[in-house]
N, C-alpha and C positions, 0 to 999 in steps of 0.2 A: 478429530481438527482437520479442518480442510486448510492448506495454506495454497498460495499462488506462487510459483517458482519462476523467476524472470529474469535474464541475462543481460546485463547491462549492455547498453549498446549507444548509448551519448552520454554526452556530459553531465545532463542532469540524472541520469539512473546511477550515477558515481556519486555525484551529489546527495542524493537521497541515500543510498549505502552509507557514508560517510556518517550523516545524521540520525540515521536510525539506531533504534534503542535494543539491547541486546535484552531477550528474555527467556525463561523457561520454559517450555512444554513439555507434556508427557513424553514427548518424541526426540527431548533436546532442545539445546540452545537454538534460539531463532532469533535474527534480527526484524524489528516491526517500525515502519515506515511511521512517519506522521500523519495527521489529520490530511491536513493539506497536501500531502506528498501523492499519499493515499487516491486523493480527490485527482490530482495528476495526470496518475498513473490511468486511473479509471477512465478518463476521459479520452486517452489514446485508445484504447482497446472498445470501447464505447460500445460494448452489447447493453440488451435489453436489463440483464442481471447487474453490469455496471451503473446504468443511468438508476435503477433503483436503489443502489448502493451509495450513490453520491447523492441523491435526497435524503436518505437516511445521515448522511455521515454531514452534511450541511446543516442539518435539525439539530445534529451533536453539536455541530459549534455556537451556535445562538442560543 
């Protein structure tokens, strides 16, 4: 499993952390952000992989 670890640097980051759900993984407990919050985070990073992820996440929402 690959995960991104992001330091909270703004009020929005803290809000995302508060709204995230707890989930169990093979490595232990993690917090998982919702789709809209993931899209917001990926727009900030704006890599080519993030753009592809945003398109896929948008399609999952609809």
